[in-house]
TIRO-2110 file (N, C-alpha, C; in Angstrom, 1 decimal):
// TIRO-2110
1.0, -1.2, 0.1, N, 1, A
0.1, 0.0, -0.2, CA, 1, A
0.9, 1.2, -0.2, C, 1, A
0.7, 2.2, -0.9, N, 2, A
1.3, 3.6, -0.5, CA, 2, A
0.7, 4.6, 0.4, C, 2, A
1.8, 5.4, 0.7, N, 3, A
1.4, 6.3, 1.5, CA, 3, A
1.5, 7.6, 1.2, C, 3, A
1.0, 8.6, 1.9, N, 4, A
0.9, 10.0, 1.8, CA, 4, A
1.7, 10.4, 3.0, C, 4, A
3.1, 11.3, 2.6, N, 5, A
3.6, 11.9, 3.9, CA, 5, A
3.2, 13.1, 4.2, C, 5, A
2.8, 13.3, 5.7, N, 6, A
2.6, 14.4, 6.2, CA, 6, A
3.2, 15.0, 7.2, C, 6, A
3.6, 16.1, 7.2, N, 7, A
4.1, 16.8, 8.4, CA, 7, A
3.3, 17.3, 9.5, C, 7, A
3.5, 17.2, 10.6, N, 8, A
2.4, 17.5, 11.9, CA, 8, A
3.2, 18.3, 12.6, C, 8, A
2.6, 19.6, 12.9, N, 9, A
3.1, 20.2, 13.8, CA, 9, A
2.2, 19.9, 15.2, C, 9, A
2.9, 19.7, 16.5, N, 10, A
2.2, 19.3, 17.4, CA, 10, A
2.8, 19.7, 19.0, C, 10, A
2.0, 19.6, 19.9, N, 11, A
2.5, 20.1, 21.2, CA, 11, A
2.9, 19.2, 22.1, C, 11, A
4.2, 18.6, 22.2, N, 12, A
4.5, 17.5, 23.0, CA, 12, A
4.5, 17.3, 24.2, C, 12, A
4.6, 16.3, 25.2, N, 13, A
4.0, 16.5, 26.6, CA, 13, A
4.9, 17.5, 27.3, C, 13, A
6.0, 18.1, 26.9, N, 14, A
6.7, 18.7, 27.6, CA, 14, A
6.2, 20.4, 27.4, C, 14, A
5.0, 20.5, 26.8, N, 15, A
4.7, 21.7, 26.3, CA, 15, A
5.0, 22.3, 25.1, C, 15, A
6.0, 21.7, 24.6, N, 16, A
6.9, 22.6, 23.3, CA, 16, A
6.5, 22.0, 22.0, C, 16, A
6.2, 23.2, 21.1, N, 17, A
5.8, 23.1, 19.7, CA, 17, A
6.9, 21.9, 19.1, C, 17, A
6.7, 20.9, 18.3, N, 18, A
7.6, 20.3, 17.7, CA, 18, A
6.9, 19.5, 16.4, C, 18, A
8.0, 19.1, 15.5, N, 19, A
7.4, 18.4, 14.1, CA, 19, A
7.6, 17.2, 13.8, C, 19, A
7.0, 16.3, 13.4, N, 20, A
6.8, 15.1, 13.4, CA, 20, A
6.4, 14.5, 11.9, C, 20, A
7.0, 13.5, 11.1, N, 21, A
6.5, 13.3, 9.8, CA, 21, A
5.4, 11.9, 10.3, C, 21, A
4.4, 11.6, 9.7, N, 22, A
3.6, 10.7, 9.7, CA, 22, A
3.3, 10.2, 8.1, C, 22, A
2.8, 8.9, 7.9, N, 23, A
2.3, 8.3, 6.9, CA, 23, A
0.9, 8.3, 6.7, C, 23, A
0.2, 8.4, 6.0, N, 24, A
-1.1, 8.5, 5.8, CA, 24, A
-1.5, 7.3, 4.6, C, 24, A
-2.2, 6.4, 4.9, N, 25, A
-2.4, 5.2, 4.2, CA, 25, A
-3.5, 5.5, 3.1, C, 25, A
-3.2, 5.0, 1.9, N, 26, A
-4.2, 5.4, 0.6, CA, 26, A
-4.6, 4.0, 0.4, C, 26, A
-5.7, 3.4, 1.0, N, 27, A
-6.1, 2.0, 0.9, CA, 27, A
-7.1, 2.2, -0.4, C, 27, A
-7.8, 3.3, -0.8, N, 28, A
-9.0, 3.2, -1.7, CA, 28, A
-8.3, 3.7, -3.1, C, 28, A
-9.3, 4.0, -4.0, N, 29, A
-9.3, 4.6, -5.5, CA, 29, A
-8.4, 3.5, -6.2, C, 29, A
-7.6, 4.0, -7.1, N, 30, A
-7.2, 3.0, -8.4, CA, 30, A
-5.7, 3.5, -8.5, C, 30, A
-5.3, 2.5, -9.2, N, 31, A
-3.7, 2.8, -9.4, CA, 31, A
-3.4, 4.3, -9.9, C, 31, A
-4.5, 4.7, -10.9, N, 32, A
-4.2, 6.1, -11.3, CA, 32, A
-4.4, 7.2, -10.3, C, 32, A
-4.9, 7.0, -9.2, N, 33, A
-5.6, 8.0, -8.3, CA, 33, A
-5.8, 7.4, -7.1, C, 33, A
-4.7, 7.0, -6.1, N, 34, A
-4.9, 6.2, -5.0, CA, 34, A
-5.6, 7.3, -3.8, C, 34, A
-6.6, 7.1, -2.9, N, 35, A
-7.1, 7.9, -1.9, CA, 35, A
-7.0, 7.5, -0.6, C, 35, A
-6.9, 8.0, 0.2, N, 36, A
-7.0, 8.2, 1.9, CA, 36, A
-8.6, 7.6, 2.2, C, 36, A
-8.4, 7.3, 3.5, N, 37, A
-10.1, 7.5, 4.0, CA, 37, A
-10.6, 9.0, 4.0, C, 37, A
-11.6, 9.2, 4.0, N, 38, A
-12.4, 10.5, 4.0, CA, 38, A
-12.2, 10.9, 5.5, C, 38, A
-11.5, 11.9, 5.8, N, 39, A
-11.3, 12.7, 7.1, CA, 39, A
-12.6, 13.7, 7.0, C, 39, A
-13.2, 13.6, 8.3, N, 40, A
-14.1, 14.6, 8.6, CA, 40, A
-13.6, 16.3, 8.5, C, 40, A
-14.4, 17.2, 8.6, N, 41, A
-14.1, 18.5, 8.6, CA, 41, A
-15.1, 19.2, 9.0, C, 41, A
-14.6, 20.3, 9.4, N, 42, A
-15.6, 21.7, 10.1, CA, 42, A
-15.2, 22.8, 9.6, C, 42, A
-15.3, 22.8, 8.2, N, 43, A
-15.0, 24.1, 7.4, CA, 43, A
-13.9, 24.6, 7.0, C, 43, A
-13.8, 25.4, 6.3, N, 44, A
-12.4, 26.0, 5.7, CA, 44, A
-12.1, 27.4, 5.8, C, 44, A
-11.0, 28.0, 5.6, N, 45, A
-10.9, 29.4, 5.6, CA, 45, A
-9.6, 29.8, 4.6, C, 45, A
-9.7, 31.1, 3.9, N, 46, A
-8.5, 31.5, 3.1, CA, 46, A
-7.9, 32.4, 3.8, C, 46, A
-6.6, 32.5, 3.6, N, 47, A
-5.9, 33.8, 4.3, CA, 47, A
-5.0, 34.2, 3.1, C, 47, A
-4.8, 35.6, 3.2, N, 48, A
-3.8, 36.4, 2.3, CA, 48, A
-3.2, 37.2, 3.3, C, 48, A
-1.7, 37.1, 3.5, N, 49, A
-0.7, 38.0, 4.1, CA, 49, A
0.2, 38.8, 3.0, C, 49, A
0.2, 39.9, 3.5, N, 50, A
1.2, 40.4, 2.7, CA, 50, A
2.8, 40.3, 2.8, C, 50, A
4.0, 40.3, 2.3, N, 51, A
5.1, 40.2, 2.4, CA, 51, A
5.6, 41.0, 3.6, C, 51, A
6.4, 40.1, 4.6, N, 52, A
6.7, 41.1, 5.8, CA, 52, A
6.0, 40.6, 6.9, C, 52, A
4.9, 40.1, 7.0, N, 53, A
4.3, 39.7, 7.9, CA, 53, A
4.7, 38.5, 8.9, C, 53, A
4.7, 38.9, 10.2, N, 54, A
5.2, 37.9, 11.0, CA, 54, A
4.6, 37.8, 12.6, C, 54, A
4.4, 36.5, 13.0, N, 55, A
3.5, 36.8, 14.2, CA, 55, A
4.7, 36.3, 15.5, C, 55, A
4.1, 36.7, 16.6, N, 56, A
5.0, 36.3, 17.7, CA, 56, A
4.3, 34.9, 18.0, C, 56, A
4.9, 34.3, 19.1, N, 57, A
4.9, 32.6, 19.5, CA, 57, A
3.1, 32.6, 19.9, C, 57, A
2.6, 31.6, 19.3, N, 58, A
1.1, 31.4, 19.6, CA, 58, A
1.0, 29.7, 19.3, C, 58, A
-0.4, 29.5, 20.0, N, 59, A
-0.8, 28.1, 19.8, CA, 59, A
-2.0, 28.2, 18.5, C, 59, A
-2.0, 26.8, 17.9, N, 60, A
-3.3, 26.9, 17.1, CA, 60, A
-4.4, 26.8, 17.8, C, 60, A
-5.6, 27.4, 17.5, N, 61, A
-6.7, 27.2, 18.3, CA, 61, A
-7.6, 26.0, 18.1, C, 61, A
-7.4, 25.5, 16.8, N, 62, A
-8.0, 24.2, 16.7, CA, 62, A
-7.1, 23.3, 15.7, C, 62, A
-7.3, 22.1, 15.7, N, 63, A
-6.6, 21.4, 14.9, CA, 63, A
-7.1, 21.7, 13.3, C, 63, A
-6.2, 21.7, 12.3, N, 64, A
-6.3, 22.0, 11.1, CA, 64, A
-5.5, 21.8, 10.0, C, 64, A
-6.1, 21.6, 8.9, N, 65, A
-4.8, 21.1, 7.7, CA, 65, A
-4.5, 22.7, 7.3, C, 65, A
-3.2, 22.9, 6.8, N, 66, A
-2.7, 24.0, 6.4, CA, 66, A
-2.1, 24.0, 5.0, C, 66, A
-2.4, 24.6, 3.9, N, 67, A
-2.0, 24.2, 2.7, CA, 67, A
-1.4, 25.5, 2.1, C, 67, A
-0.4, 25.6, 1.6, N, 68, A
0.0, 26.9, 1.1, CA, 68, A
-0.3, 26.8, -0.5, C, 68, A
-1.2, 27.9, -0.8, N, 69, A
-1.6, 28.2, -2.3, CA, 69, A
-0.6, 29.0, -3.1, C, 69, A
0.0, 30.0, -2.6, N, 70, A
1.1, 30.8, -3.0, CA, 70, A
2.0, 31.7, -2.1, C, 70, A
3.3, 31.7, -2.6, N, 71, A
4.1, 32.4, -1.5, CA, 71, A
4.7, 31.5, -0.6, C, 71, A
5.4, 31.8, 0.5, N, 72, A
6.1, 30.7, 1.3, CA, 72, A
5.8, 31.4, 2.8, C, 72, A
6.1, 30.5, 3.6, N, 73, A
5.9, 30.6, 4.9, CA, 73, A
6.8, 29.9, 5.5, C, 73, A
7.4, 30.4, 6.8, N, 74, A
8.4, 29.7, 8.0, CA, 74, A
7.7, 29.6, 9.2, C, 74, A
7.7, 28.4, 9.6, N, 75, A
7.2, 28.1, 10.9, CA, 75, A
8.3, 28.1, 11.7, C, 75, A
8.5, 28.7, 12.8, N, 76, A
9.6, 28.9, 13.6, CA, 76, A
9.3, 27.8, 15.0, C, 76, A
10.2, 27.1, 15.7, N, 77, A
10.0, 26.6, 17.1, CA, 77, A
10.8, 27.2, 17.8, C, 77, A
10.4, 26.9, 19.4, N, 78, A
11.3, 27.4, 20.5, CA, 78, A
12.9, 26.8, 20.5, C, 78, A
13.0, 25.7, 19.8, N, 79, A
14.4, 25.3, 19.8, CA, 79, A
15.0, 25.7, 19.0, C, 79, A
14.8, 26.5, 18.0, N, 80, A
15.1, 27.1, 16.9, CA, 80, A
14.9, 26.4, 15.4, C, 80, A
14.2, 25.2, 15.6, N, 81, A
14.0, 24.6, 14.2, CA, 81, A
13.2, 25.5, 13.6, C, 81, A
13.4, 25.3, 12.3, N, 82, A
12.3, 26.3, 11.4, CA, 82, A
12.4, 25.3, 10.1, C, 82, A
11.2, 25.5, 9.5, N, 83, A
10.7, 24.7, 8.3, CA, 83, A
10.0, 25.9, 7.3, C, 83, A
10.4, 25.8, 6.1, N, 84, A
9.8, 26.9, 5.0, CA, 84, A
8.9, 26.0, 4.3, C, 84, A
7.8, 26.6, 4.2, N, 85, A
6.6, 25.6, 3.4, CA, 85, A
6.4, 26.6, 2.2, C, 85, A
6.3, 26.4, 1.0, N, 86, A
6.0, 26.8, -0.4, CA, 86, A
4.7, 26.3, -1.1, C, 86, A
4.3, 27.0, -2.0, N, 87, A
3.0, 26.6, -2.5, CA, 87, A
3.1, 25.1, -3.1, C, 87, A
1.9, 24.4, -2.6, N, 88, A
1.8, 23.0, -2.8, CA, 88, A
2.2, 22.1, -1.6, C, 88, A
3.0, 23.0, -0.7, N, 89, A
3.1, 22.1, 0.7, CA, 89, A
2.2, 22.2, 1.7, C, 89, A
2.0, 21.2, 2.5, N, 90, A
0.8, 21.4, 3.5, CA, 90, A
1.5, 20.4, 4.9, C, 90, A
0.6, 21.2, 6.1, N, 91, A
1.1, 20.5, 7.2, CA, 91, A
-0.3, 20.4, 8.1, C, 91, A
-0.1, 19.5, 9.1, N, 92, A
-1.4, 19.4, 9.8, CA, 92, A
-0.8, 19.9, 11.3, C, 92, A
-1.5, 21.4, 11.4, N, 93, A
-1.3, 22.1, 12.6, CA, 93, A
-2.2, 21.8, 13.9, C, 93, A
-1.6, 21.1, 14.7, N, 94, A
-2.0, 20.5, 15.9, CA, 94, A
-1.3, 21.0, 17.3, C, 94, A
-0.9, 22.4, 16.9, N, 95, A
0.0, 23.0, 18.2, CA, 95, A
-1.1, 23.6, 19.0, C, 95, A
-1.8, 22.9, 20.0, N, 96, A
-2.7, 23.2, 20.9, CA, 96, A
-2.2, 23.4, 22.3, C, 96, A
-2.7, 24.6, 22.8, N, 97, A
-2.5, 24.5, 24.2, CA, 97, A
-2.8, 23.7, 25.1, C, 97, A
-1.7, 22.9, 25.9, N, 98, A
-2.1, 21.7, 26.6, CA, 98, A
-3.1, 22.1, 27.7, C, 98, A
-4.3, 21.2, 27.8, N, 99, A
-5.4, 21.0, 28.4, CA, 99, A
-5.0, 21.9, 30.0, C, 99, A
-5.9, 23.1, 30.6, N, 100, A
-5.7, 23.4, 31.7, CA, 100, A
-4.5, 24.3, 31.8, C, 100, A
-3.7, 24.6, 30.7, N, 101, A
-2.5, 25.2, 30.9, CA, 101, A
-2.7, 27.0, 30.4, C, 101, A
-2.1, 27.5, 31.0, N, 102, A
-2.2, 29.2, 30.6, CA, 102, A
-0.9, 29.4, 29.7, C, 102, A
-1.2, 30.2, 28.6, N, 103, A
-0.1, 30.3, 27.6, CA, 103, A
1.1, 31.0, 28.3, C, 103, A
2.3, 30.5, 28.1, N, 104, A
3.4, 30.9, 28.8, CA, 104, A
4.3, 31.1, 27.2, C, 104, A
4.6, 32.6, 27.3, N, 105, A
5.4, 33.1, 26.0, CA, 105, A
6.6, 32.3, 25.9, C, 105, A
7.1, 32.0, 27.0, N, 106, A
8.6, 31.2, 27.0, CA, 106, A
8.7, 29.5, 26.8, C, 106, A
7.3, 29.2, 26.8, N, 107, A
7.4, 27.7, 26.5, CA, 107, A
6.6, 27.2, 25.2, C, 107, A
5.5, 27.7, 25.2, N, 108, A
4.2, 27.3, 24.2, CA, 108, A
4.3, 28.0, 23.0, C, 108, A
3.7, 27.1, 22.0, N, 109, A
3.7, 27.7, 20.6, CA, 109, A
4.7, 27.6, 19.6, C, 109, A
4.3, 28.3, 18.6, N, 110, A
5.4, 28.4, 17.3, CA, 110, A
5.2, 29.7, 16.8, C, 110, A
6.1, 30.3, 16.0, N, 111, A
6.2, 31.5, 15.0, CA, 111, A
5.6, 31.4, 13.8, C, 111, A
5.1, 32.3, 13.0, N, 112, A
5.2, 32.2, 11.5, CA, 112, A
5.5, 33.3, 10.9, C, 112, A
6.2, 33.6, 9.5, N, 113, A
6.5, 34.6, 8.9, CA, 113, A
6.3, 34.6, 7.4, C, 113, A
5.8, 35.5, 6.8, N, 114, A
5.9, 35.4, 5.3, CA, 114, A
7.2, 35.6, 4.7, C, 114, A
7.8, 34.7, 4.0, N, 115, A
9.3, 34.6, 3.5, CA, 115, A
9.1, 35.2, 1.8, C, 115, A
10.0, 36.2, 1.5, N, 116, A
9.8, 36.6, 0.4, CA, 116, A
9.3, 37.8, -0.2, C, 116, A
9.1, 38.2, -1.4, N, 117, A
8.4, 39.4, -1.7, CA, 117, A
6.9, 39.1, -2.2, C, 117, A
6.4, 37.9, -2.3, N, 118, A
5.6, 37.5, -2.8, CA, 118, A
4.2, 37.0, -1.8, C, 118, A
2.8, 37.8, -1.7, N, 119, A
2.1, 37.5, -0.6, CA, 119, A
1.8, 36.2, -0.5, C, 119, A
1.4, 35.7, 0.8, N, 120, A
1.3, 34.2, 1.3, CA, 120, A
-0.3, 34.2, 1.1, C, 120, A
-0.6, 33.2, 0.2, N, 121, A
-2.2, 32.6, 0.3, CA, 121, A
-2.3, 31.2, 0.9, C, 121, A
-3.0, 31.0, 2.0, N, 122, A
-3.1, 29.8, 2.5, CA, 122, A
-4.6, 29.4, 2.7, C, 122, A
-4.8, 27.8, 2.8, N, 123, A
-5.9, 27.4, 3.0, CA, 123, A
-6.0, 26.8, 4.1, C, 123, A
-6.7, 26.8, 5.0, N, 124, A
-7.3, 26.0, 6.3, CA, 124, A
-8.3, 25.2, 6.5, C, 124, A
-8.2, 23.9, 6.6, N, 125, A
-9.5, 23.2, 6.8, CA, 125, A
-9.3, 22.4, 8.0, C, 125, A
-10.4, 23.1, 8.8, N, 126, A
-10.5, 22.5, 10.1, CA, 126, A
-10.8, 21.2, 10.4, C, 126, A
-10.4, 20.5, 11.4, N, 127, A
-11.0, 19.1, 11.6, CA, 127, A
-12.4, 19.2, 12.4, C, 127, A
-13.0, 17.9, 12.5, N, 128, A
-14.4, 18.0, 13.0, CA, 128, A
-14.0, 17.5, 14.4, C, 128, A
-14.6, 18.2, 15.3, N, 129, A
-14.6, 18.2, 16.8, CA, 129, A
-14.9, 16.7, 17.3, C, 129, A
END
């Protein structure tokens, strides 16, 4: 069975945001178009950010898929790790504040910034609760 490589941004047990890679099984479809199981969703949003925009460290408010439609973005973690995502790239953003925790700007979250001179256009698909 072929798989689809997915990058996941998540909150580890120590409260820090981290990246990991997971394989999503593609058990359906045909040899010309392999498909995963159907994932439930709770709507989607599109966003456009101009060049130069960046954020402070923050957590994702709801688990969601992020797909870069155009431009480039960098996601940076507390440990100095950073990844750049460009048009066609995606990741699953599940960097939620740990249950019962108050946001601590020295521990929690990730930062993001638009890379380059092209506006960033992204698609967010929220997962079902």
